[in-house]
N, C-alpha and C positions, 0 to 999 in steps of 0.2 A: 519313502514317501515324497511325494510332488511338492515343492517350493509353495503352490497355492495354497497347499491344506494345511502347509506350516504356519504359513502368518494367517490362514483363520482361525485357528489356534491362540496364534500368537495374541490376533487382535480381541479375538474374545474373553482369552484371562486378562487382557490388560486392562479392556474398559470394569470388568469386575474387580480388578486392582487396583482403579483410582482411587473410588470411593468417595466419601460426599467432602469429606475434608478438602478435596484437590479444587472444588467450586468451579468442575467445568462441567460445561452443557454433554451430557456423557450422549443424548439422541445426537449431538452436531458432531463431537469428537471421535467420536465411535465408527461414524461413516467414513469417516475421512483421513484415519490412520494410514500412513505410508511406511514399510520397512526400505532399508538399502537396495535397491536393484543389485542382482547377481549373489546377494548375501544368502547363501545356503546354510549358515546355523541355525543352532537349534530356536526351540523358544525360549530356554531358559535365556541364551544369551542376548536373546532380543530383548529381552523383560528387565535383565540386569539393570539396578540403577535406576529403575523406572520410579522409583519413590523422589528420587533427585534430580528429577524433569518439572522444570518451569515450565506450562502451558500459556498461552499467551493470553487466553479468556479469563485466567485467575487474578483476581481482586490485587493479590501482591505485586504480579507483574505489571499491571497499568498503574499501579503506585510510583512502582518505580521508574516506568516509563516518563511518566511525568515528573517524575523529579529529576530524572537523566535530560529533559527539555529545558527546565529551568538549569538547571548547573550549566548547560552546553548555553543558553543567551546568557548566563553570567560571562563565561568564559571569552565570549563574542565581543563583549563590553568591556572586559577587564586586562584581555592580555595586549588590545592596541593602545587603552589605558595607560597601563603599567609602564610599556614599552616606549612611547610617545609623549608621553606629559609627565607623569609623575616619578618615570626613571627608578621605581620601586620604593623609591621614598614612603610613602603614605603606608605601603605592605609592611615595610622592615622597621617603621617609629609606632605603630599602632598595634601593639598586641592583640587586639581584641580581632583587629580586621585580618592581621596575620593568621590566627586560629580559623577563621573562619575560610582563608584560600585553604590552610591544609587539609580542614575536612573535606572540602569540595575536590580535593586531589582524591582523598582516600577514598570518596565514592568514586571517582572515575577508575582507581584500582581494582576497587572490589566490581564494577559493571567489566571490568575486562575478563574478568575471568568468572562471572556470572555466563553469558554468553554462553560457556561450554554448556549449560546446563539446562538452553531456552530452547525449546521447540519452537519449528518455524512452520510457513506454509510456502510451498515450491510454488513455482510457476502457474500451474494448476491448482492451486489451490488446496493442495494435500498437506495434511499437518504431520511432521516427519517429527518423529520424538527418540528414533535411536541414539542413544548417547555418541556413537563412534561416528555418527553420519555426521553429526551436529557439528563434532570437533574437527573433522576432517575437510568439511566445507569452509569452515569459522578459520583455521590454519592456513587452507588455500588459498583463501580468498586475499590474505594478506591483511586483512584488518586486525589479527590479534597483533600483531607486532607494531602497528600504529598506536593502535589502544595501550600495546605495555609502553612504548616510548612516551606518549602523552601522560599516563599515569607516573611517568619518572618523579621523583621529588624533586624537582628542581628550586622550589620555591624553599625548601626548607634548610639547602645546601649554600644556596647563595643568602638566605639569612643568616649562615653561621658565619659565611664569608664578610658579610655587610658588618657584623658585629664584631669582627676579627681586624677589619680594614678600617671600619667606620666611613666607608665610599660605599655608593652606590653602585652594581652591576648589572647595570641593564647591557652592556657592553660586550658582559662573559658570553663565551662558546656555550655554555651550559643552556644558556637564555632559550638558546635556540628549540631546545625539546620543545619550551612550551608551546611554540607554533604548532606541534602536532596534535595539540587539542583541538585546534580549530579547523582540523581536515575533518573532525567530527560533525561540521557544520555539512558536510557532504551528505551525511545518512539521517541529521535529523529530519528533514520532512519523510522520510520512511518511520521514522519513530511518531510521528505526529500524526500520519495516516491510519498507522495501526492501534494509536488511542481513540483517534474518532471511532472507529470501525468496532471496537469492541468494550471499550466503555460505557456503561452504564450512568457514569455522573456527567460525562461529556455528551452523550447522547443527549439527556435530559437539557441540558444547556442549548447544546443543536436546534432543542425544537422549541424553545422560545426566544431566540435570537434570529433576529433578520439578517438574512442572506447578504445584503445590502450592505450592512451595516457590520458583520465580520469581515468582509473584504475590504470596506474604507480603513478598518483597525487593520488589517492585515498590511497595505500597503503606507499608512502613518508610521509602523512599524518599522519597515524597509526604509523610510526616508531618516529615521532619525536613527539607525542602525548604521545606514552609509553615509550619514552626517558625522556620525561619530569615528568611524573608522577615515574618513578623509582628515578629519580636522587632526584626530591623533597621527595621522602619516606627514601632516603639514607641520607638527611639531617636533615628529622626529628628523625633519631634516634639517632643523635649525641646531635639535641636540646635537646631533653628528657634523657640522659645519662648525661647531663651537667647539668640538673634540671632545665629548660624551660626557657634560658636564654642564649644569645649568648657575655656576659662581656667578656672581655680578659681572667680575671685573674682565671674566673671559667673554661674556655676551658681548660685555660694551665694548671690549677692545678686538672683536674677530669680525668680521664680515659675515651677515645672516640677517635675516630678515625682523627677527625681535629684535636684536639689538636697534636696527633701522627704523623700526616703528617707535620705542619708546622715548616717550618723553617723559622727565620727572614730573610731578606733581598729583594731583588727586586723581582718582580712575583706578585704571585695573593696572597692576602690578607684576607682569609677567615672569620679573628675573626671581632667579632664586629657587634653591627645592622646596624651602615651604610654600612658595607661591605658586604650585599647581595647580588650583582651581582657577585660579585668575588665566595662569597659561591656558588653562583649558577651556576655558569660555573665549578667549581671545582666536585660539584656534578653530573652535567650533564655529564662529562668528565668520569666520574667512571660509569654512566649508559649505556653511548655508548660501551665503552668498554666491558663492561659485555655484553651488549646483542650481538655486534657481536663475541663474546667470543677472544676480542685480550688479554685482562687481562695483563695489564704493569707489575702491583703488586707493584708498587708506593703509591698506596692507598690499604688498606686493614683494617678491624675491628681490633678492641681491645678487646673489654668487650667480655663477653658471648651471653649478647642479641646481640650485632653487629653479632656475626657470625651466630647466629639463623636469621637475618632479612635477611642478606645478603645470607643464603643457601636458603632461601626461594626467594626473589629475581633472584639471578642465576637459577634457575629453571624455574622460568615465565618466564626469558628473554630468556633461550633457545629453550621454546616451541613456544615463539612468533617468536623467530630468525626463527628455522625450518615452521613456517606458511607463515613468509614474504619471503621465501625466495624460496619456494614451490608455492605460489602464483605469485611473480615476473617470474616466468621462466614459468609459466603457462600464464601469460600473454605474454610475449617477446616470447615464442615459440608457443602460441598461443594451446598448448598439449590437451586441453578441445576440442572435437571435434565440441559438441553442441556450446561451448562460438565460434568457429572458425565460424562456420556457420552461427552463430548470426550477427558474425561484418562482415564477408561476403556481407550477406544481406541486414545489414542496411549502409553498405560501399556501396552497389548497389542502395538504396532504397535514399543514400543522394544524387548520380547520376544522379538520375533519377528527384528527385524534382529539381535538380539547372539546370536541363533542360526543366521544365517545361516555355514554352513561355508566357503562363498568370501564376501569382503565386495565382490568383483568379479570380475563374470565377462566372458570377451571379446565382441563383436559378435556373431560368428558361434555362441554358444550361445544367449544370449540373443534373439538377434533384432531388439534396440532399437539404434536409432539415433539416438537423444539423447546418448550420451556424458555422462550422469548416472548416477549410481550407484544400485542398486534401494531403498537404505537410505534417500537423500535424495528419492526421485519416492515412496515409501510416505508418510512425513511430510508432505510438502507435499500431497499429492491429500487426506492426511485434513484439514488445517490450511483448504485452499479450501474441500472440500467441505460444510465447517464456515461458514466466511466468505460461499460465494458463492451456496449453497445456498438456492432459496425453497422447497422442498417441506421435509416432515418428519424432518430429519436424521436423525434414530436410530432410522428405518424400517430393517430388513434390506434390503441389497440397493438398487442405483439403479434401477431400473427400475420405475416407476409411474406407473401412470395419472392422468389431471387428477381423477379423483374421489378416488385415495389420496394424489395432492399437495397437493391442498387438499380435508380431507374434510367442510369445511362444504355442497360441494357434494350429498352425499346426504342432507342434509337440507332441503334444498329443494325445493317443489314441480317437478314434470316441465318447469312452462315456463319458471321463472325459474332451472332448473339448466340447459337448452337456452340461454337466454341467456347466461348467466353464460360456459358453455363457449365460445361464441363471442365472448365479450369475452377469452377467455385466448387463443384461436387464429387467430381470423381473420383478422388481419393474418398470420400464418404460411402458413394454407394459399392465401391470395392469390399467394402464392410460386409456386405449384404453378397452372399455367394451366386443367389438368381438373378441378383440385377447386377454382377459384374461384367468385365468385358470379357469374361469365358464362356459367357451366353448370350450376352447384347451388344448390338453395335454401336459404335457411336452416336448415329440419329437415336436410335431409340436409349442412350444414357439420357441425352439431351431431354428427348421427351419427357423421360420421367421426373429429372432434374427440375425442368422448369412448373413441375406442378409440387415440387417440394414446398415449406415453407420451414421458416425460423421460427421456433415459438420459446418465451421467456418464463422462469418459473421463479417464484421466492420461495425462501427456505421455510418447510413447514406446509408446501401446495402436496395436493394428490391429483394423478390425471390417470383414465382409463382409456377415456378417448374424447374426439372432439367434439366440440356441443355441435359444427358444423359439418364436418368430413371425417370423423368417426374414427374408426382406429387406424393405427398406424403403424410405423416402424419411426423409434426413436434413436438417434444418433448423435451423440453427446461432443458437441462442440465446447463446451465450458462448466464447468461446475460436476455435479456428484449427484447420487441417490441411491436409493433402493426400491427393490421390487418385492411385493407381496400378494400373494394368493388370499389372505383375511389376516386378522390381527387378532386372531383366537388363544394362539399361541406365541409365548414371546421367545419362543427360539430362532436362531438366526444363524446363517449359513454366510461368510465372508469372504467376499471375492477381489480381488483387482481389474478395475475395467476404469477409464479414465477418457480422453479425448478420443472420439474418433473410433468408441465403440456402440457399435450397434444394438438395441435392445428389441425382443419381442421378434426377432429373425423369425421363426418360426410360427408361433401362434398365431400371428396376423395373417396367415390363409386359411387358420381356421374359420368357419361362419360364425357371424356376429350372436346368434344365441346358443352358441354349443357350448353348455358349462358353463355359463356368463359368469356366475357367482365363482367360479373357479377361475376365471383367467385372471391374468395381472394387473394390480394397481401398482402406479411409480409414485414414488413418497420422495421429494427431493428436500436436501438435508443444509443446501446452501443456493444461491442466486445462480440457478443454471439457465445451459442456451441451449437447444439442441435442434437439429436439423428433422422435421416432419416429415415421412412419408407415408401419402395417406394410403390405406388399404386398396380403395377404391383405382388409384391408378398403379398400384401394383399389380393387380387382377389385371387390369385391362392389358397392361404390357405383357403380362404372362400368354394372356389368350392369343397374341399377336406372336408369338416366341413360343411355339407346342416344343420344342426342344428345351428351352431353361425349365418349363414345366416339366417335364416327363424325365429329365436326367436327375433334375435339382429337388425342385421346388416340391413336386408331388412325396418325395419322400419324407421332407421334413413336414409337409402337412400331416402326414401319418403316423409321426413320430408325435407331434404335437397332441395329435388328436390321441395317441396311447395316454400320452402325460394325462391328461384331461381326464381320461375316464379311469385310470388310475386314481387320479384325487379325488374321485368322487364322495369317499367318505373318509378322506385324509386328513391330518391336520396342516395348519398353516407353513407355508414354505417360503423363507425370505432369502432374496439373493442379494447380496449388497455391489453394486455396477457403481 
C-alpha cells in the first residue's frame, strides 16, 4: 500500500482518537499533522502512545509553559545572587526558601522528560506528533543532556555538605552544574512566542495592552536583569579575591574593593555572611552607576583582577546602555516605520474588536470551521503578516505582483529584471508541468512570472477565485489548507503537500462556468502565503506555445473535464494539501 494512503488513514484515525478531552482544535490540528519522513511503519505504530502526546494548543501545555517561563526567570536572578552575593548562606539557612528552590529544581526535572511527549511544529508549521520523531529530534539536538544536567539536584547535595561542615559551598565543583540552568535562557524566547501564539488568556491581555507599554516593560525588565547580573559578578570578584569567604577579618585584611570601600559606622555593612542584602545593594549601586555612565567614583577596583573585570563589565555596560537608549527612543518616538505601522494597525484592530456586537458567532453564521474567535484570528493574522511576509508589509492589500513585492525590479534593466523574476519564481513554475522549462522558454517563464501575485490568507478563509483576476493556480509558499468541492459530506482524504505544492493545475484550464458548483474551493487552516498564477496569464502563454498545449495542457484539460462531469451527482470530495 502506498505510504501516502497509510498516512491518510493514520491522520484520519488519529483525529477521531484525540477526543474532546484533548482540548485541541481538531479542524486545525488534523490538517497539519505530519508523520516521520521515510517512515514506512504501519498505522498502529504511528498511533502507538498517541494518548500520551501533549499538543501545544492544550490548556495544560500552555499553563506548563507559563510556569517554566517563571521558573527560568527565577533562576536568572537566583543563580547570580547565590554565587556572587549570598554564597549560599540564605538558601542553606532558610528552610522555607531551600524547599522552594528544591521544588523549582523538581519542575526542571519533570520538564526535561515531558519534552519527549510534546508535539511540536516544524519549520513549515506542520504539527509533528510521532513520539519516535519527537524523541529522536530532542536527543540529537543535545538539549536533553543540557536539561538533564540543569535538573541535577546540586542544591540538595550542597545543602547536605553545608550542614555537615557548617560552611558555604559556592566554590564547590558541583555548583558549576547550576550554570546549566541558565542555558535555558537561550530557549525562553521560543517558549514565550509559543505561549503568545497559543494561549487565549495571553491573547486577551495582549488585546487590551498598548504595544508601546509592553515594549517599555520589556526593556525595563532587561535593565533590571542586566544590572542584577553585573552587580552579582562585581560582588563575586571580591568574594574570590578574599579567598571564597565573607568573614570580616578576611575581607578587611585582604586587598579587595569591598574592604577598601568599607568604613565602620552607620550605613551599609557589606561584610559578613548575614549581611548579604547590604552587600547586594552596594554591588547593584555600582552596577547601575556603571551602566548609566554616572560613575560617582566612591566604589573603585583595587587589585589587578578587579580592574580587569571592571574594564570588561564597563565595556559590556556601555554597549548595553547604548542598545537600551536606542530601543527606548524607538519605542517612544516610534522611529521604526514598520513598527509604527504595526502598532497603528494593531491598535485599529483592537478598536475593531471592541466594537464587535457579538464576541463570538456560531459557525452556521460565520461559515468558519476553525473554532477560533474572530478577534483572535484578526490579531494573529496581523502579527503573522508582519513576521512572515517578505513583501513590503505596509502596502495596502495583500495581492501584489513580484514587482510590487520587490520594487527594486522596476529599477533594473529588462534583461536583469527578467533574470531576477526567474530566480524568484522558477522553482515554483517547475511544479506546473505545462509551465515548466520543458515546454516554455526562459522568456516565456519570465513573462508569466511577472504576472504572478502573492496572496495571503488567514486561518479559516475560503478561496475559489480572485475578485479581480479570477481563477488561477495556487502554489504554496507557506502554510497549508485543504480543498473541497462542497461541504455536504464530512468525509476527507488526507495527503501530504507543503511548500512548493501547486493546486488546481488541471482544473484551472477548464472554462469558468463548466460545472462551477463542483470546482474546487480552498480552505486555509493557518496563516498561508501562496504564489497565485492567474488563469488569464496561463491561457495567454499557452496560446503562444502550441507545443505546451498539445503535448501536455490539453490532456490535463480533458482529464479535469471528465472528473467534473463524473462529479455531477457525486458526494463531496476533500483533499488535504
